[in-house]
N, C-alpha and C positions, 0 to 999 in steps of 0.2 A: 404073587406079591400083592399085598394090599395096596390099593390105589385110592387116592382122594382126587376128585376132579371137580373143580369149582368153575362156575360159569355164571353169566348174567350181568357182568360188569359193563361199563361203558361210560360215555360222556353224557352228563345231564346238567341242566341248569339248576341253580339254587332254587329250592322249593319243590323240586321234582322228586320222582320216585324210581326205585329200581327193586327188582326181586332177584336175589342171588340164590343159586342152587349148589348143593354139594352132594355128589353121588359117591358112595363108598362101596367097594367091592367086598367088604368084610361081611360075611353072612350073619355075624352076631353083633353087628354095629348097633342094633337097636337096644342091646343090653347096656350100652355105655352112655354116659353123659356126652353130648356133642357140644361143640363150641365153635363160634366164629371169632376170629382174630382179625386185626388189621395192622398194617405197617405203612406208615406215612413216610415220605422221603426224608431221610436223615434222622429218623426216629426208630425207637425199638418197637418190636411187635407188641401190641396190647390186646387184652381180652375185651371183646365187645359184648358177647352174650353167650349164655349156656342154656341147654335144655336137657333135663334129666330123662332117664329111660321111661319114667312115668309121666313126663310132660311138664314138670315144674321148671320155671324159667327164672333167669337172673340177667340183669343188664348193667352195663357200665352207666354211671350217672350221665355221661355225655350223650347217650343215645336213648335214655328212658323216655317213653312217650312217643318216640319217633320210629324206632325199629321194633320189629316183632320176629322172634325166632320160632320156628315150628319144624316138625319132622313128619315124614311119612315112612313108617318102619317097613311097610310092605315093599317100598321102593328103595330102601336103604338111602334115603335122601333127606337132607336137612336144608331148610330154606331160611333166608333172612330178607324179610320185607323191610325196605328202607324208605321212609316217607320224610317229607320236609327236609330234604338233604341240604347240607351246608358245605361251603368250601372246605371247612375243617374235616369233613368226612372223606376227603380225597385220600386214597390209600389203595394198597393191594390187600384184598380180603382173602383170608384163608380159613379153612375149617379143619377140625380134628376131633378125635375122640379124646376125652380127658379123664383123668382120675385125680381129683383135687386140682392142683395147679400143674400137673404133669401131662404133657401131650404124649399120647400113646403111639401115634402112627407117624410114618414118614410124611413130611409136609408135601403137599401138592404144589402146583405152579401158581395157584392163586388166581384171582380175577381182579382186574384193575378197575377202580371206580374213580372217575374224575368229575368233580362238581365245579363247574365254571360257567360264567356267562360269556 
């Protein structure tokens, strides 16, 4: 069974940084566009960033200039470096492989990020 395992979340003060990791057991994960999503309390899951198989990236307007998505295909791992964190970034963060707007894999447990002083 393909698994997504997210890690790296935690409690951080506004202005702080975190680096999230997502490990995928799918051997061909590197061939797919990977994405980070987040779901804040009481809100729908939203797309945060994507990275294509060749490394091209896209970001939600709310995180542009603050977040950086990257991948290490040899490790089947996708990262999300989050800088200048704001309370509005508080959410559970998830990763997935995507095709267009369609998430391809079973969702993992996510990793919780709390930005608070």
